[in-house]
C-alpha positions in Angstrom: 78.9 112.4 107.8 77.7 114.4 110.7 78.1 113.3 113.7 75.0 113.4 116.1 74.2 116.3 118.2 74.5 114.2 121.1 77.4 112.7 120.5 79.3 116.8 119.9 78.0 118.4 122.7 79.3 115.2 125.2 82.5 115.8 123.1 82.8 120.0 123.6 81.6 119.5 126.8 84.3 116.5 128.0 86.9 118.5 126.9 85.9 121.9 128.8 86.1 124.1 125.3 90.1 124.1 125.5 90.5 122.3 121.4 91.5 125.6 120.3 90.9 126.7 116.8 89.2 124.0 114.6 90.7 123.7 110.7 89.1 121.4 108.0 90.1 119.3 105.5 87.1 118.0 102.9 87.2 115.0 102.3 89.8 113.9 99.9 91.3 110.9 98.4 93.3 108.6 99.7 97.8 109.2 99.0 98.8 105.5 97.7 101.9 104.0 97.3 103.4 106.2 100.5 103.2 109.2 98.6 103.0 112.2 101.7 100.2 114.2 100.9 99.8 117.5 102.3 97.0 118.3 105.0 97.7 121.5 107.3 100.4 123.7 106.7 101.7 125.6 109.9 102.7 129.1 110.0 104.0 132.1 111.6 105.7 129.9 114.7 104.4 127.4 116.9 101.5 126.0 117.7 99.7 122.9 119.9 97.7 120.8 118.3 95.4 119.2 120.4 93.3 116.9 118.1 93.5 115.5 114.6 91.0 113.2 113.6 90.3 111.2 110.1 86.4 110.3 109.3 86.6 108.1 105.9 83.8 109.6 103.6 84.7 106.6 101.3 84.7 102.8 101.5 88.7 102.2 101.7 89.4 99.9 98.2 92.5 100.1 97.5 94.1 97.0 98.8 95.5 96.1 101.7 97.9 99.0 103.1 98.5 101.1 106.6 98.0 104.7 107.1 100.2 107.3 108.7 100.3 111.1 109.5 103.8 112.9 110.3 105.4 116.8 109.7 107.2 118.1 107.1 109.5 119.4 109.8 109.3 117.3 113.0 109.2 114.0 111.8 107.0 111.5 112.9 103.3 111.7 114.5 102.3 108.5 114.0 104.0 104.9 113.4 102.2 103.3 111.0 98.3 102.3 111.7 96.9 98.6 111.6 95.4 97.7 108.2 93.0 99.7 106.7 91.7 97.4 103.9 87.4 97.9 104.0 87.3 100.7 106.1 83.4 101.2 105.9 82.0 104.7 105.6 82.5 106.4 109.4 85.5 104.7 110.3 87.9 107.1 112.3 91.3 107.9 112.7 93.1 109.7 115.3 96.9 110.3 116.9 96.9 109.6 121.1 99.5 112.8 121.0 103.0 110.5 121.7 105.4 110.5 118.5 105.5 107.0 117.4 102.6 105.9 119.1 100.9 103.8 115.8 97.5 106.0 114.6 94.6 104.9 116.5 91.9 103.6 113.9 88.0 103.1 115.8 84.7 101.8 114.7 82.2 103.7 112.5 81.1 106.4 114.6 83.0 106.0 118.0 86.6 107.0 119.0 89.6 104.8 119.2 90.4 104.2 123.1 86.5 104.5 123.9 83.5 107.6 123.4 86.6 110.0 124.1 89.8 108.1 125.2 92.3 109.2 122.7 91.0 112.8 122.5 91.4 113.4 125.6 94.7 112.2 126.2 95.7 113.7 123.1 93.8 117.5 124.3 95.8 117.4 128.0 99.1 116.3 126.6 99.1 118.2 123.0 101.5 118.0 120.5 104.1 121.5 119.7 104.8 121.9 115.8 106.9 124.2 114.4 105.9 126.3 110.8 106.0 123.1 107.9 103.3 120.9 106.9 101.1 118.1 108.6 100.8 114.9 105.8 99.3 112.0 105.6 100.5 108.6 104.0 98.9 104.9 103.3 100.6 102.0 101.4 97.7 101.2 99.8 98.9 99.8 95.6 95.9 99.9 94.0 93.5 102.2 92.3 92.1 104.5 94.7 88.3 104.5 93.3 85.9 105.9 96.1 88.9 105.6 99.3 88.7 109.0 101.1 89.0 110.9 104.3 88.1 114.1 105.5 90.1 115.5 108.3 89.7 117.7 111.1 92.6 119.6 113.1 92.0 121.2 116.2 95.4 124.0 117.5 96.5 126.5 119.7 98.6 129.1 118.5 102.0 130.0 120.6 103.4 132.4 118.8 101.6 135.4 118.1 101.1 134.9 114.8 100.6 131.4 114.7 98.1 129.2 112.2 97.3 126.3 111.0 95.0 126.5 107.8 
């Protein structure tokens, strides 16, 4: 799924181009049974995460469950989300930027909290993370089937050699 050009232009305009460097994770099957799966690796020092968005690319058909995001060293980045069962292609997931807040869920094509609500807040506050791994999990117990998401992160390096890949 690709966001319409108008939405992309508005996103860049509203964010003022301050989101930083993008990193992309191709569509991957939802983790099941609470197993943590690596999304992005931070190396070389501290980074400020300015945006983290998951986009559902396959219908969530692995049964009732929730989703959560964490950092392998810093700990919980989001509390457990609401139910993700049956989410359609295009549903968006994001964090607020406040550790422990529930993972935010938006309707297909709409950012949670309004068009740019949560993303603008995250870009304003940022989340400072040390070297380590950004991970995600779901509590779905059923077979994965076509359940999948792709993820996009934006970051600003705070140390000279810091990267997020």
